[in-house]
C-alpha positions as CSV (number, residue, x, y, z in Angstrom):
1,X,25.8,-0.7,-76.9
2,X,22.7,-1.8,-78.9
3,X,23.4,-5.4,-77.9
4,X,23.5,-4.4,-74.2
5,X,20.1,-2.7,-74.6
6,X,18.6,-5.7,-76.2
7,X,20.0,-7.9,-73.4
8,X,18.4,-5.5,-70.9
9,X,15.0,-5.7,-72.7
10,X,15.1,-9.4,-72.8
11,X,16.0,-9.6,-69.1
12,X,13.1,-7.2,-68.2
13,X,10.6,-9.2,-70.3
14,X,11.8,-12.4,-68.7
15,X,11.3,-11.1,-65.2
16,X,7.9,-9.7,-66.1
17,X,6.8,-13.1,-67.6
18,X,8.0,-15.0,-64.5
19,X,6.1,-12.6,-62.2
20,X,2.9,-12.8,-64.4
21,X,3.0,-16.6,-64.2
22,X,3.7,-16.7,-60.5
23,X,1.1,-14.0,-59.9
24,X,-1.6,-16.3,-61.2
25,X,-0.4,-19.2,-59.1
26,X,-0.2,-16.9,-56.0
27,X,3.4,-17.8,-55.2
28,X,5.4,-14.9,-56.5
29,X,8.6,-15.5,-54.5
30,X,6.6,-16.3,-51.4
31,X,4.5,-13.1,-51.6
32,X,0.8,-12.6,-52.2
33,X,-0.9,-12.5,-55.6
34,X,-1.7,-8.9,-55.1
35,X,1.9,-8.0,-54.4
36,X,3.0,-9.9,-57.4
37,X,0.5,-7.9,-59.5
38,X,1.9,-4.6,-58.2
39,X,5.5,-5.7,-58.9
40,X,4.6,-6.8,-62.4
41,X,3.2,-3.3,-63.1
42,X,6.3,-1.8,-61.7
43,X,8.5,-3.9,-64.0
44,X,6.5,-2.9,-67.0
45,X,6.7,0.7,-66.1
46,X,10.5,0.4,-65.7
47,X,10.7,-1.3,-69.1
48,X,8.6,1.5,-70.7
49,X,11.0,4.2,-69.3
50,X,14.0,2.5,-70.8
51,X,12.4,1.9,-74.1
52,X,11.2,5.4,-74.4
53,X,14.8,6.7,-73.9
54,X,16.1,4.3,-76.6
55,X,13.2,5.3,-79.0
56,X,12.1,1.6,-79.2
57,X,8.6,0.5,-80.0
58,X,6.5,0.3,-76.8
59,X,5.0,-3.1,-76.3
60,X,3.1,-2.0,-73.2
61,X,2.3,1.6,-72.4
62,X,1.7,3.3,-69.1
63,X,1.1,6.9,-68.3
64,X,4.1,8.9,-67.1
65,X,2.2,9.8,-63.9
66,X,2.1,6.1,-63.0
67,X,5.6,5.2,-64.0
68,X,6.7,4.5,-60.4
69,X,4.8,2.7,-57.6
70,X,5.5,3.9,-54.1
71,X,5.4,1.7,-51.1
72,X,2.3,3.5,-49.9
73,X,0.4,2.9,-53.1
74,X,1.6,-0.8,-53.0
75,X,0.2,-1.1,-49.5
76,X,-3.1,0.6,-50.5
77,X,-3.5,-1.7,-53.5
78,X,-3.0,-4.8,-51.3
79,X,-5.4,-3.4,-48.6
80,X,-8.0,-2.6,-51.3
81,X,-7.7,-6.0,-52.8
82,X,-8.0,-7.7,-49.3
83,X,-11.0,-5.5,-48.5
84,X,-12.6,-6.4,-51.8
85,X,-12.0,-10.1,-51.1
86,X,-13.4,-9.8,-47.6
87,X,-16.5,-8.1,-48.8
88,X,-17.0,-10.8,-51.3
89,X,-16.6,-13.5,-48.6
90,X,-18.8,-11.5,-46.2
91,X,-21.8,-12.1,-48.4
92,X,-21.5,-15.8,-47.5
93,X,-21.3,-15.3,-43.7
94,X,-23.6,-17.3,-41.6
95,X,-24.6,-16.3,-38.1
96,X,-22.8,-18.4,-35.5
97,X,-26.3,-18.8,-33.8
98,X,-27.9,-20.4,-36.8
99,X,-28.5,-24.2,-36.8
100,X,-26.5,-24.5,-40.1
101,X,-23.4,-22.8,-38.6
102,X,-23.6,-24.8,-35.4
103,X,-23.9,-28.1,-37.2
104,X,-21.0,-27.3,-39.6
105,X,-18.6,-26.2,-36.8
106,X,-19.5,-28.8,-34.3
107,X,-16.1,-30.6,-34.7
108,X,-15.5,-32.0,-31.3
109,X,-15.1,-35.5,-32.7
110,X,-13.2,-34.3,-35.7
111,X,-9.5,-34.5,-36.3
112,X,-9.5,-31.1,-37.8
113,X,-9.9,-29.0,-34.6
114,X,-8.8,-25.8,-36.4
115,X,-12.0,-26.0,-38.5
116,X,-14.2,-25.3,-35.5
117,X,-15.9,-22.0,-34.6
118,X,-14.8,-20.8,-31.2
119,X,-17.5,-19.0,-29.4
120,X,-16.7,-16.0,-27.2
121,X,-19.1,-14.3,-24.7
122,X,-18.2,-11.0,-23.0
123,X,-20.1,-10.4,-19.8
124,X,-20.4,-7.0,-18.2
125,X,-19.3,-6.5,-14.6
126,X,-22.1,-6.7,-12.0
127,X,-21.8,-3.0,-11.1
128,X,-22.3,-1.8,-14.7
129,X,-25.6,-0.1,-13.8
130,X,-24.8,1.1,-10.2
131,X,-24.3,4.6,-11.6
132,X,-24.6,6.4,-14.9
133,X,-20.8,6.8,-14.9
134,X,-20.5,3.0,-14.8
135,X,-23.0,2.6,-17.6
136,X,-21.1,5.0,-19.9
137,X,-17.8,3.3,-19.0
138,X,-19.3,-0.1,-19.9
139,X,-20.5,1.2,-23.2
140,X,-17.1,2.7,-24.1
141,X,-15.3,-0.6,-23.2
142,X,-17.7,-2.6,-25.4
143,X,-17.4,-0.2,-28.2
144,X,-13.6,-0.7,-28.2
145,X,-14.0,-4.5,-27.8
146,X,-16.4,-4.7,-30.8
147,X,-14.6,-2.3,-33.2
148,X,-16.2,-1.1,-36.3
149,X,-18.1,-4.3,-37.3
150,X,-17.4,-6.7,-34.4
151,X,-14.0,-7.2,-35.9
152,X,-12.8,-10.2,-33.9
153,X,-16.2,-11.9,-33.8
154,X,-17.6,-11.7,-30.3
155,X,-20.6,-14.1,-30.3
156,X,-22.5,-13.0,-27.2
157,X,-22.7,-10.0,-24.9
158,X,-24.4,-10.8,-21.6
159,X,-25.5,-7.8,-19.5
160,X,-25.1,-9.2,-15.9
161,X,-26.2,-6.8,-13.2
162,X,-27.4,-7.1,-9.6
163,X,-30.2,-4.6,-9.1
164,X,-30.9,-3.6,-5.5
165,X,-34.5,-4.6,-4.8
166,X,-37.0,-2.4,-2.9
167,X,-39.0,-3.8,0.0
168,X,-41.7,-5.1,-2.3
169,X,-39.2,-7.1,-4.4
170,X,-39.1,-4.8,-7.4
171,X,-36.3,-2.8,-9.0
172,X,-36.1,0.9,-8.4
173,X,-37.1,3.2,-11.2
174,X,-33.6,4.8,-11.3
175,X,-31.8,1.4,-11.6
176,X,-34.3,0.2,-14.2
177,X,-33.7,3.3,-16.3
178,X,-29.9,2.7,-16.2
179,X,-30.4,-1.0,-17.3
180,X,-32.6,0.1,-20.2
181,X,-30.2,2.8,-21.2
182,X,-27.2,0.4,-21.2
183,X,-29.2,-2.3,-23.2
184,X,-30.5,0.2,-25.7
185,X,-27.1,1.7,-26.3
186,X,-25.6,-1.8,-26.9
187,X,-28.4,-2.6,-29.4
188,X,-27.8,0.7,-31.1
189,X,-24.2,-0.3,-31.5
190,X,-25.3,-3.6,-32.9
191,X,-27.5,-1.9,-35.5
192,X,-24.6,0.2,-36.6
193,X,-22.4,-2.9,-37.0
194,X,-25.0,-4.7,-39.0
195,X,-24.8,-2.0,-41.7
196,X,-21.1,-2.8,-42.3
197,X,-20.4,-5.3,-45.1
198,X,-17.9,-7.3,-42.9
199,X,-20.3,-7.5,-39.9
200,X,-19.9,-10.6,-37.6
201,X,-23.2,-11.4,-36.0
202,X,-23.6,-11.5,-32.2
203,X,-26.5,-11.7,-29.7
204,X,-27.2,-9.5,-26.7
205,X,-28.9,-10.9,-23.5
206,X,-29.6,-9.6,-20.1
207,X,-29.6,-11.7,-16.9
208,X,-32.6,-12.7,-14.8
209,X,-36.3,-12.7,-15.4
210,X,-36.5,-9.6,-13.2
211,X,-35.1,-7.7,-16.1
212,X,-37.7,-9.0,-18.6
213,X,-39.3,-5.5,-18.9
214,X,-36.0,-3.9,-19.6
215,X,-35.3,-6.6,-22.2
216,X,-38.6,-5.8,-24.0
217,X,-38.1,-2.1,-23.9
218,X,-34.5,-2.3,-25.2
219,X,-35.6,-5.0,-27.8
220,X,-32.6,-7.1,-27.0
221,X,-32.1,-10.7,-28.2
222,X,-32.8,-12.7,-25.0
223,X,-32.5,-13.5,-21.3
224,X,-30.0,-15.4,-19.2
225,X,-31.6,-17.2,-16.2
226,X,-29.9,-18.8,-13.2
227,X,-29.6,-22.5,-13.0
228,X,-32.3,-22.8,-10.3
229,X,-34.7,-20.7,-12.5
230,X,-34.4,-22.7,-15.7
231,X,-38.0,-23.7,-15.5
232,X,-38.8,-20.1,-16.5
233,X,-37.2,-20.5,-19.9
234,X,-40.4,-21.5,-21.9
235,X,-42.4,-18.5,-20.4
236,X,-39.5,-16.1,-21.1
237,X,-39.1,-17.3,-24.6
238,X,-42.8,-17.1,-25.4
239,X,-43.2,-13.6,-23.8
240,X,-40.3,-12.1,-25.6
241,X,-41.2,-13.6,-28.9
242,X,-44.8,-12.3,-28.7
243,X,-43.6,-8.8,-27.7
244,X,-40.6,-8.5,-30.1
245,X,-41.6,-10.7,-32.9
246,X,-38.1,-11.9,-33.6
247,X,-35.8,-14.9,-32.8
248,X,-35.2,-15.1,-29.1
249,X,-32.3,-16.9,-27.3
250,X,-32.5,-17.9,-23.7
251,X,-29.5,-19.3,-21.8
252,X,-28.8,-20.7,-18.3
253,X,-25.9,-21.9,-16.2
254,X,-24.8,-25.4,-15.1
255,X,-22.5,-26.6,-12.4
256,X,-23.0,-30.3,-12.8
257,X,-23.6,-32.9,-15.6
258,X,-26.9,-34.0,-14.1
259,X,-28.4,-30.5,-13.8
260,X,-27.2,-29.6,-17.4
261,X,-28.7,-32.7,-19.0
262,X,-32.0,-32.4,-17.1
263,X,-32.5,-28.7,-17.9
264,X,-31.6,-29.2,-21.5
265,X,-34.1,-32.1,-21.9
266,X,-36.9,-30.1,-20.2
267,X,-36.3,-26.5,-21.4
268,X,-34.0,-26.5,-24.4
269,X,-31.8,-23.5,-23.6
270,X,-29.9,-22.1,-26.5
271,X,-26.6,-22.0,-24.6
272,X,-25.1,-22.8,-21.2
273,X,-22.4,-21.2,-19.0
274,X,-20.6,-24.2,-17.5
275,X,-18.1,-23.9,-14.7
276,X,-16.4,-22.8,-12.5
277,X,-13.3,-23.7,-14.4
278,X,-10.6,-21.7,-12.6
279,X,-10.3,-19.5,-9.5
280,X,-12.2,-16.3,-10.1
281,X,-13.3,-13.1,-8.3
282,X,-16.9,-13.9,-9.2
283,X,-16.9,-16.8,-6.8
284,X,-14.5,-15.8,-4.0
285,X,-16.0,-18.5,-1.8
286,X,-14.5,-21.3,-4.0
287,X,-11.0,-22.6,-3.5
288,X,-9.1,-25.0,-5.7
289,X,-10.8,-28.0,-4.2
290,X,-14.3,-26.6,-4.9
291,X,-13.8,-25.9,-8.6
292,X,-15.6,-27.9,-11.2
293,X,-12.6,-27.5,-13.4
294,X,-11.9,-27.0,-17.1
295,X,-13.1,-30.6,-18.0
296,X,-16.7,-30.1,-16.9
297,X,-17.9,-28.1,-20.0
298,X,-16.8,-30.8,-22.4
299,X,-18.2,-33.5,-20.2
300,X,-21.6,-31.7,-20.1
301,X,-21.6,-31.3,-23.9
302,X,-20.8,-35.0,-24.3
303,X,-23.5,-36.1,-21.9
304,X,-26.2,-33.9,-23.5
305,X,-25.3,-35.2,-26.9
306,X,-25.5,-38.8,-25.8
307,X,-29.0,-38.2,-24.3
308,X,-30.3,-36.2,-27.3
309,X,-28.8,-38.0,-30.4
310,X,-26.3,-35.3,-30.9
311,X,-28.2,-32.1,-30.2
312,X,-26.8,-29.7,-27.6
313,X,-26.8,-26.1,-26.6
314,X,-23.7,-23.9,-27.2
315,X,-21.4,-24.6,-24.2
316,X,-19.4,-21.7,-22.8
317,X,-16.8,-22.5,-20.2
318,X,-16.8,-19.9,-17.5
319,X,-14.9,-18.9,-14.4
320,X,-11.4,-17.4,-14.3
321,X,-11.0,-17.6,-18.1
322,X,-8.0,-15.7,-19.6
323,X,-6.2,-15.8,-22.9
324,X,-3.5,-17.9,-21.3
325,X,-5.8,-20.7,-20.2
326,X,-8.9,-20.5,-22.5
327,X,-7.6,-23.3,-24.7
328,X,-7.9,-25.8,-21.9
329,X,-11.7,-26.1,-21.7
330,X,-12.0,-25.8,-25.4
331,X,-9.5,-28.6,-25.8
332,X,-11.7,-30.7,-23.6
333,X,-14.8,-30.1,-25.8
334,X,-16.3,-26.7,-24.8
335,X,-17.7,-24.7,-27.7
336,X,-16.1,-21.5,-26.4
337,X,-15.6,-19.4,-23.3
338,X,-17.3,-16.6,-21.4
339,X,-15.2,-13.8,-19.8
340,X,-15.7,-10.7,-17.7
341,X,-12.6,-8.9,-16.4
342,X,-10.2,-10.3,-19.1
343,X,-12.0,-8.0,-21.5
344,X,-13.9,-5.5,-19.4
345,X,-10.8,-4.5,-17.4
346,X,-8.3,-4.8,-20.3
347,X,-6.3,-1.7,-21.3
348,X,-7.0,-2.7,-24.9
349,X,-10.3,-4.6,-25.0
350,X,-10.1,-5.2,-28.8
351,X,-6.7,-6.8,-28.4
352,X,-7.9,-8.8,-25.5
353,X,-10.7,-10.2,-27.6
354,X,-8.3,-11.0,-30.4
355,X,-5.9,-12.8,-28.1
356,X,-8.8,-14.8,-26.5
357,X,-10.0,-15.9,-30.0
358,X,-6.5,-16.9,-31.0
359,X,-5.8,-18.5,-27.7
360,X,-8.7,-20.9,-28.1
361,X,-7.2,-22.1,-31.4
362,X,-3.7,-22.8,-30.2
363,X,-2.1,-26.1,-29.0
364,X,-5.4,-27.8,-28.3
365,X,-4.2,-31.4,-28.3
366,X,-0.8,-30.6,-26.7
367,X,-2.6,-28.7,-23.9
368,X,-4.8,-31.7,-23.2
369,X,-1.8,-33.9,-23.0
370,X,0.1,-31.6,-20.7
371,X,-2.9,-31.2,-18.4
372,X,-3.4,-35.0,-18.2
373,X,0.3,-35.4,-17.3
374,X,0.1,-32.9,-14.4
């Protein structure tokens, strides 16, 4: 009987030692380091119980209240450890809008495509400010898409609205109030996210110089101007900076390589929406033959880099982008994608954002090969 007990103790100690060794190497039977740590504690507890019954000397003592480890406590331990690691890593996070981050993740010529940062812009629907009900619905959808700290790393929110103009060409007071309310609420959400230790930075812009006053009152991050209005970029940038005293971003759109290169050389926008890539409700007048296609964003980026010794704005592919096709323009060289209905009309906006981010990372080279063969 004593021999059996000794054999049992030797067996337990051996298992514990193996787990301890593998815990430090992070390969405990294919499980995580945290799980190995929990299992090691459990093995020690079990050994303590057996030794206590046999009146043997305790080598490692544990309180009786912690003699067993439930699945829930194991899960909590792993989650706490992951959270602790994430908080540690979050201190090193760099904004995707910083020059340092953009240079590091500009991997379009690199073999390691998975090392790139994939930018995602969510654009509001154009009727977002047609009524206060639409404003509140837009806010709720963006809240769900962003999560508690911009969980899945949206990089840009663009408030795109079409205000009805009065006879003198100005926006009505009621519509202006709704724009300011929407922009202010989004910036309030952003301030709340910024206080979270895992916060992923994002920018908020509003379309059109007509909304410059609303941008200043809501203290948002910038303006998006139409392709034909790109000449307004220096004035908008200067005006917002003087009024807000913070870093300002200004973007524009492009539908051709020539226009994109010219506007970047003259006005240096921070980003560009380039398309139209696929059929979309935003441009119902375009059929398949009229589309610029998913290759244009990458071609624009390449042409701008060639003319500017490598410098370029962030290029968002736009037009009919969904999680199922977003990897195509990214595979051709776009920095990311801009979407409207894929997120704003999704039943689960947060999941839609997650799928979009994951979709940009998958099968990049094979997707290019498949498209070229079609």
